[in-house]
C-alpha positions in Angstrom: 29.6 -12.2 -27.3 30.5 -14.8 -24.2 27.6 -17.4 -23.4 26.1 -17.6 -20.1 23.9 -20.4 -19.0 23.2 -21.4 -22.8 21.8 -17.6 -23.8 24.0 -15.9 -26.1 23.6 -11.8 -27.3 22.4 -9.2 -25.1 20.4 -12.0 -22.9 24.1 -13.4 -21.7 24.5 -10.0 -19.8 21.8 -11.1 -17.8 21.8 -15.2 -16.3 19.3 -16.7 -14.8 21.0 -19.2 -12.9 24.4 -18.2 -10.9 25.7 -21.3 -11.8 28.3 -20.7 -14.9 27.3 -16.6 -14.3 30.1 -14.8 -15.9 29.8 -12.1 -13.0 33.4 -14.0 -11.2 34.9 -14.3 -14.5 34.5 -10.4 -15.0 35.5 -9.6 -11.4 38.6 -11.7 -11.8 39.1 -9.8 -15.6 39.1 -6.5 -13.6 41.6 -7.0 -10.8 43.6 -9.3 -13.3 44.2 -5.8 -14.7 44.6 -4.3 -11.9 47.7 -6.5 -11.2 48.7 -5.8 -14.6 49.1 -2.0 -13.8 50.6 -2.4 -10.0 52.3 -6.2 -9.7 52.8 -5.8 -5.8 49.8 -3.9 -5.3 51.2 -2.1 -2.7 51.2 1.2 -4.9 49.6 3.9 -3.1 47.8 4.9 -6.4 46.7 2.6 -9.5 49.8 3.8 -11.7 48.6 5.1 -15.0 51.3 2.9 -16.7 50.3 2.1 -20.7 47.3 3.9 -20.3 45.7 4.8 -23.9 44.0 7.7 -22.6 46.3 11.0 -21.5 44.0 13.2 -20.6 40.4 13.2 -18.8 38.9 15.0 -22.3 40.1 11.8 -24.2 38.6 9.9 -22.0 35.3 11.2 -21.8 35.0 11.5 -25.3 36.1 7.5 -26.1 33.5 6.5 -24.0 31.5 8.8 -24.6 29.5 7.5 -28.1 26.9 5.7 -26.8 27.8 2.1 -29.4 24.9 0.6 -32.1 25.6 -3.4 -31.3 25.5 -5.3 -27.8 29.0 -5.4 -26.9 31.2 -9.1 -28.0 33.3 -9.6 -25.5 32.0 -8.1 -22.7 35.4 -9.8 -20.9 37.5 -7.3 -23.3 35.1 -4.2 -21.9 35.8 -4.5 -18.7 39.5 -4.9 -18.4 39.6 -1.9 -20.7 37.1 0.4 -18.4 39.6 -0.9 -15.6 42.7 -0.5 -16.9 41.1 3.2 -18.1 39.2 4.4 -14.8 40.6 3.4 -12.3 44.5 4.9 -13.0 44.8 7.3 -11.2 42.7 6.3 -8.0 44.3 5.8 -4.3 44.9 2.4 -3.1 43.6 2.6 0.4 45.4 -0.4 1.7 49.0 0.6 0.7 51.5 1.6 3.5 52.3 4.2 2.0 48.9 5.9 1.7 48.4 8.9 4.3 46.0 11.1 2.0 43.2 11.5 3.7 39.9 9.4 5.8 39.5 6.8 3.8 38.8 3.0 4.6 41.1 -0.4 3.5 38.0 -2.2 2.7 37.9 -6.1 4.1 37.3 -8.3 1.3 34.7 -10.3 3.9 33.1 -6.8 3.2 33.4 -6.6 -0.2 32.2 -9.9 -1.0 28.4 -9.5 0.3 28.3 -6.0 -0.9 29.3 -7.3 -4.4 26.5 -10.2 -4.0 23.9 -7.4 -3.0 24.8 -5.4 -6.1 24.2 -8.4 -8.1 21.0 -9.8 -6.3 20.0 -6.3 -6.7 18.7 -5.8 -3.0 16.5 -2.7 -2.0 15.8 -1.9 0.9 13.0 -0.6 1.8 11.1 -3.3 3.0 11.1 -7.1 3.7 8.7 -7.6 0.5 11.7 -6.3 -1.5 14.8 -7.0 0.6 14.0 -10.5 1.8 16.0 -10.6 5.7 18.1 -8.2 4.3 16.1 -5.5 6.6 17.8 -8.0 9.2 20.9 -6.9 8.7 19.8 -3.4 9.4 18.6 -4.3 12.4 21.5 -6.8 13.5 24.1 -3.2 13.3 21.7 -1.4 15.3 22.2 -4.3 18.1 25.6 -4.5 18.0 25.9 -0.6 18.2 23.5 -0.9 21.0 25.1 -3.4 23.3 28.6 -1.2 22.7 27.2 1.8 24.4 25.2 -0.3 26.9 21.5 1.0 25.6 18.9 -1.4 25.7 18.9 -2.7 22.0 14.8 -3.7 21.6 15.2 0.8 22.5 17.3 1.2 19.9 16.9 1.9 16.4 19.1 2.5 13.1 19.3 3.0 9.4 21.6 3.1 6.8 22.4 6.0 4.8 24.1 7.9 1.8 26.7 9.0 3.6 28.2 11.4 6.9 26.1 14.2 5.6 23.0 11.8 5.5 23.2 11.2 9.0 23.4 14.9 10.1 20.4 15.9 7.9 19.0 12.8 10.3 20.1 14.5 13.0 18.4 17.6 12.4 15.4 16.3 11.0 14.6 14.8 14.4 15.2 18.1 16.1 13.2 19.7 14.3 10.3 17.4 13.9 10.5 18.8 17.7 10.9 21.8 18.1 8.3 22.0 14.5 5.5 19.7 14.1 4.0 21.9 12.2 7.0 21.9 9.6 6.0 18.6 8.1 3.1 21.3 6.5 4.3 24.1 6.3 8.0 23.9 6.1 11.2 25.2 8.5 9.8 28.1 10.4 12.6 31.5 10.3 12.6 31.2 13.7 14.5 27.5 14.5 18.0 27.2 15.0 20.2 24.2 14.7 23.8 24.4 17.4 27.0 23.3 15.4 30.5 23.3 16.3 33.2 25.6 15.1 35.1 22.6 13.8 32.4 20.7 12.3 32.5 19.0 9.1 31.4 21.1 6.8 28.6 18.1 5.9 27.0 20.3 9.0 26.2 23.2 7.4 25.8 21.2 3.8 22.7 19.2 5.7 21.1 22.6 7.5 20.7 23.8 3.9 19.4 21.7 1.9 16.6 21.3 4.5 15.8 25.0 4.5 17.7 26.2 7.5 20.0 28.9 6.6 23.4 30.1 7.2 22.2 32.7 9.8 19.8 30.1 11.4 22.7 28.3 12.7 24.8 28.5 15.5 28.6 27.8 16.2 30.0 27.3 19.5 34.0 27.9 19.4 36.7 25.6 20.0 39.1 25.4 23.0 43.1 24.9 22.7 41.8 21.3 23.0 39.6 21.6 20.1 37.0 20.5 22.1 33.6 22.6 21.8 33.5 25.2 25.1 30.5 23.8 26.7 30.5 27.5 29.1 29.9 29.3 26.0 27.6 26.9 24.3 25.4 27.7 27.3 25.5 31.1 26.4 24.7 30.9 23.0 21.6 28.4 23.8 20.3 30.9 26.5 20.4 33.9 23.7 19.0 31.7 21.2 15.8 30.9 23.7 15.6 34.4 24.8 15.6 35.4 22.1 12.3 33.6 21.4 13.8 30.8 19.1 13.4 27.3 18.9 17.1 25.4 19.2 15.9 22.1 17.3 19.3 20.2 17.1 22.2 20.5 19.0 25.3 18.7 17.3 28.4 18.2 19.2 31.5 16.1 18.1 32.6 12.8 18.7 35.5 12.5 17.0 36.2 15.7 14.5 37.9 14.9 11.4 41.2 16.3 11.8 42.1 16.0 15.4 39.4 13.5 16.4 38.3 15.4 19.1 35.4 14.1 21.1 33.2 17.0 22.8 31.6 16.6 26.8 28.4 14.8 25.9 27.4 13.7 28.9 27.6 17.5 30.1 25.8 19.0 26.5 23.0 16.5 27.7 22.9 17.7 31.0 23.3 21.2 29.7 20.3 20.5 27.2 18.0 18.6 29.9 18.4 21.5 32.3 17.4 24.7 29.9 14.6 22.6 29.0 13.6 22.9 32.6 14.4 26.4 32.9 12.6 27.7 30.2 9.8 25.7 30.0 10.4 24.1 26.8 7.4 21.9 25.2 10.1 19.9 23.4 13.5 19.0 23.9 16.3 20.4 21.4 17.7 16.9 19.7 21.5 16.2 20.7 23.1 14.9 18.1 27.1 13.5 18.2 28.7 13.9 14.4 31.0 10.6 16.0 31.1 9.1 12.6 35.0 8.7 13.2 35.5 8.2 16.8 32.4 5.3 17.4 35.6 3.3 16.3 37.0 3.2 19.7 33.9 2.1 21.5 35.9 -1.2 20.3 38.8 -0.7 22.5 39.3 -3.5 25.2 42.1 -4.7 27.3 43.0 -7.6 24.7 44.3 -4.1 22.3 45.7 -2.4 25.0 48.1 -5.5 25.5 48.9 -5.6 22.4 51.1 -2.4 23.0 54.5 -2.0 23.1 54.9 -1.3 27.0 56.6 2.2 26.1 53.9 3.6 23.9 52.2 6.5 24.4 48.8 5.5 23.1 48.0 3.5 25.7 46.3 6.5 27.9 45.5 8.6 24.3 43.0 5.1 23.7 42.1 4.7 27.2 41.3 8.7 27.4 39.2 8.9 24.1 37.1 5.4 24.6 35.7 6.8 28.1 35.1 10.1 26.3 33.2 8.0 23.6 31.5 5.8 25.6 29.0 8.6 26.7 27.2 8.3 23.4 24.4 6.6 25.0 23.6 10.1 26.7 22.8 11.2 23.5 19.3 11.1 21.2 21.2 9.8 18.2 24.7 9.6 17.1 26.2 8.3 13.1 28.8 6.3 12.1 31.0 5.8 9.0 31.7 2.4 8.3 33.6 3.5 5.1 36.1 5.5 6.6 39.5 4.3 8.5 38.6 1.8 11.3 35.2 0.9 9.8 36.9 -0.5 6.9 33.8 -1.2 4.8 33.2 0.1 1.1 31.7 3.4 0.5 28.9 3.9 1.2 28.0 2.6 4.2 26.8 4.8 7.1 24.3 4.4 9.6 22.3 6.7 11.5 21.7 5.5 15.6 19.0 6.7 17.7 19.0 5.5 21.7 15.4 6.1 21.2 14.0 4.7 18.4 10.6 7.1 19.2 12.8 9.2 18.0 12.9 7.7 14.5 9.3 7.5 14.6 8.6 10.7 14.8 10.3 11.0 10.9 7.7 8.9 9.6 6.7 9.8 6.6 4.0 12.9 6.1 4.5 13.0 9.9 2.3 10.4 10.6 0.9 6.9 9.6 -1.6 8.0 6.9 1.5 8.8 4.4 0.7 7.2 1.0 3.2 4.4 -0.1 1.6 2.1 -2.0 3.6 2.8 -4.7 5.7 0.7 -2.7 3.6 -2.7 -1.6 4.6 -2.5 1.8 1.3 -3.6 3.3 2.0 -7.2 3.9 5.7 -6.3 4.8 6.4 -7.1 8.2 9.8 -4.6 8.5 9.6 -1.2 6.8 12.2 0.6 7.1 11.3 3.1 4.3 8.5 4.4 5.9 11.5 6.5 8.3 14.6 7.0 5.9 14.9 10.0 3.9 15.9 7.4 0.3 13.4 5.7 -1.7 16.2 3.5 -3.6 18.4 2.1 -0.7 21.3 -0.6 -1.9 21.0 -3.6 0.5 24.7 -4.0 0.1 25.8 -1.6 3.1 24.4 -3.3 5.1 25.7 -6.9 4.2 28.6 -5.5 4.3 28.4 -3.7 7.4 27.9 -7.1 9.1 30.1 -9.0 7.4 33.1 -6.7 8.6 31.7 -6.7 12.7 31.0 -11.1 12.6 34.4 -11.1 10.6 36.5 -8.8 12.6 34.9 -9.5 15.6 35.6 -6.5 18.8 39.3 -8.1 18.9 39.6 -6.9 15.7 38.3 -3.7 15.1 40.3 -3.1 18.8 43.9 -4.2 17.3 43.3 -2.1 14.3 42.9 1.2 15.7 45.2 0.5 18.8 47.5 -0.3 15.8 46.8 3.0 13.3 47.2 5.4 16.9 50.2 4.2 18.0 51.4 5.1 14.7 50.3 8.2 14.3 51.3 9.3 18.2 55.2 7.9 17.2 55.1 9.9 13.9 54.2 12.7 15.7 56.1 12.3 18.9 59.3 11.3 16.2 58.7 14.4 13.5 59.0 16.7 16.7 62.5 16.3 16.8 63.2 17.0 13.4 64.6 20.8 12.6 61.9 22.7 10.6 59.6 21.0 11.1 56.4 21.0 14.2 53.1 19.1 14.7 49.9 21.2 15.0 48.0 18.9 17.1 50.5 16.9 19.9 47.4 16.9 21.7 45.0 15.0 19.1 44.4 11.6 20.7 43.8 9.8 17.1 45.1 9.4 14.6 45.7 12.5 12.0 48.3 14.4 12.2 48.8 18.1 11.4 52.1 18.9 9.8 53.6 22.2 9.4 57.0 23.0 7.4 59.1 25.9 8.1 61.1 28.0 5.4 65.0 27.8 5.9 66.6 29.3 8.4 63.4 29.8 10.5 62.5 27.9 13.9 58.7 25.8 14.6 56.6 28.3 16.3 53.3 26.1 15.9 52.1 27.7 19.3 52.7 31.2 18.7 51.4 30.8 14.8 47.9 29.7 16.8 47.3 31.2 19.5 49.3 34.2 19.1 46.7 37.4 18.1 49.3 40.2 17.1 49.4 41.4 13.4 53.2 40.3 13.5 51.9 36.6 14.2 49.9 36.8 11.1 52.0 38.0 9.2 54.5 34.9 10.2 51.2 32.2 9.5 50.6 34.0 5.3 54.5 33.7 5.0 55.1 30.3 6.2 50.9 29.4 4.7 53.0 30.4 0.9 56.2 27.9 2.4 54.2 24.9 2.8 52.1 25.2 -0.2 54.7 25.4 -2.6 56.9 22.6 -0.9 53.6 20.7 -1.1 53.2 21.5 -4.6 57.0 20.2 -5.9 56.8 17.0 -3.9 53.6 16.1 -4.9 54.7 17.0 -8.4 57.1 15.8 -9.2 57.5 12.7 -7.1 53.6 11.8 -5.6 51.4 11.9 -8.1 54.7 10.7 -10.6 54.3 7.7 -8.8 57.8 8.2 -7.3 57.1 5.8 -4.2 57.0 6.8 -0.4 54.8 8.0 1.4 51.8 10.3 0.0 50.1 13.0 2.2 47.7 15.5 1.1 48.1 19.8 1.8 45.1 21.2 4.2 44.4 25.3 3.5 43.1 25.9 6.7 43.5 23.4 9.4 42.6 26.2 11.9 41.8 30.2 11.9 44.1 31.1 14.4 43.9 33.5 17.1 45.3 36.2 14.9 42.6 35.6 12.0 44.7 33.7 9.6 44.2 30.1 8.2 46.9 27.8 9.1 48.3 25.6 6.5 49.3 22.4 7.4 50.4 19.1 5.5 47.8 15.9 6.6 49.0 12.6 7.6 46.3 10.0 7.5 47.0 6.3 8.0 44.0 4.1 7.6 45.5 0.7 6.5 45.7 -1.8 9.3 49.0 -2.8 7.3 50.9 0.4 8.3 52.8 0.7 11.4 55.4 2.0 12.8 58.4 1.5 10.6 55.8 3.0 7.4 56.0 6.0 9.6 60.0 6.4 10.2 59.9 6.0 6.2 57.5 8.8 6.2 59.5 11.2 8.3 62.7 10.3 6.8 61.5 10.6 3.7 59.6 14.1 4.0 62.9 15.4 5.7 65.1 14.7 2.9 62.3 16.4 0.8 62.3 19.4 2.8 66.2 19.8 2.6 66.0 19.1 -1.3 63.0 21.9 -1.5 65.4 24.8 0.7 68.0 24.6 -1.6 65.6 25.4 -4.7 63.8 27.8 -2.4 66.9 29.7 -1.2 67.9 30.1 -4.3 64.4 31.8 -5.8 63.0 29.8 -8.2 60.0 28.8 -6.5 
């Protein structure tokens, strides 16, 4: 076995001193293996070139047998594992990748994450995490200042993902409206309000907290995919009139597909007005799912001035910034640093409370008497574990976020955001002029685009497909879905999954449910890397047109 700090055998894997630690060498070995697989580093996926195992089953069988003895060469093990397990993984930094919402990771964030992993920081209290607990507080301060909330008033926590931020928001509302739930569980009269375009994690978090699907109230979306405030008022009134308790209202702060942001201030005013009118003894918790949209808080004039004078992105960016700035009106909101402009490793999510008293309500057991003696927090000045769902919390996410925020600064984040939005709007405007293609979300202010391709000899009618309730339109949507799915399956099999080069995108079976009741499918183009620009979007459109022309010949021939 390799020698580390004078140790041999299994003890070499546990270097006491960082001087001479094999950690850096093992990381170097892994990166060398990746370089062998994709020398230029710009492929959309890690190629499976030279893979020793052809199927998942073979890979599981190969690594599913526990060896009797310690490995002789950890370097060989790490190199082999890199080639075997990372094959097929997406490369978020590639300008050709527009597969989904992920993050091209900032290497400064990766470095701090890795150091925290090797040190094995438990972000529980300062007794175990040392000064890393201050990194969590620093992130909360940054977010508070971006929303003009007094930093001393706000409080935030890292959690396991966007679903975690939803769970915190729902739980805070549950503690407000039904404090007895700490002892007796979730009452049956509790309701949680979500939106039509909510991420599935909203319902999932409610389910895990014991709030069933029948206790969810769904606000419909308008044509811009923003939640309808007028209808929302009626729905909440109905629940209150029925004697139900509305724990949490979750609204959109940047949806997954359109990056739609609801009228946050108006929803806050509605909540306050109904609280007073119905003389509620609690105030429903208003949580904004801003895990994507928070990034618009970074926008500034410097980033806007970097855009081309003819860019349509400037107005879109300003309007989205105006909407997101209203996060200060909410009770809590979420951030996913591991998505899009966040540029941090997964998972790196944050729940921000604009008033720390809402977080204190989450104290374990509902009071300061909760028995946490196993954690030896008695001598800790800072103990976030008092409020967290998780006890095992990795410190790397806090350090990664601070490293990214400070290495890029507001200007860096704003420039990345502006570049992505500019590229996406250029893509939508350019694609709309192509034959047989349409954009399903031309209203979107963000950097995600839904594309609809149409069978040969059929004109694009995206607006009719979405908004016309006629049965004939429903049939049209269904037929279009069949064609689009067949096209994606063909392009995926013959090019994207075969590492054939060019843009890599994904398919969604339901962008929205149309007025006719049919779900409409679309091709999802989601640029997230800071390295992408208009030139890559033009190449993507040209390739899409070329591939559609080739597929249409197959479709006409009936060999589909």
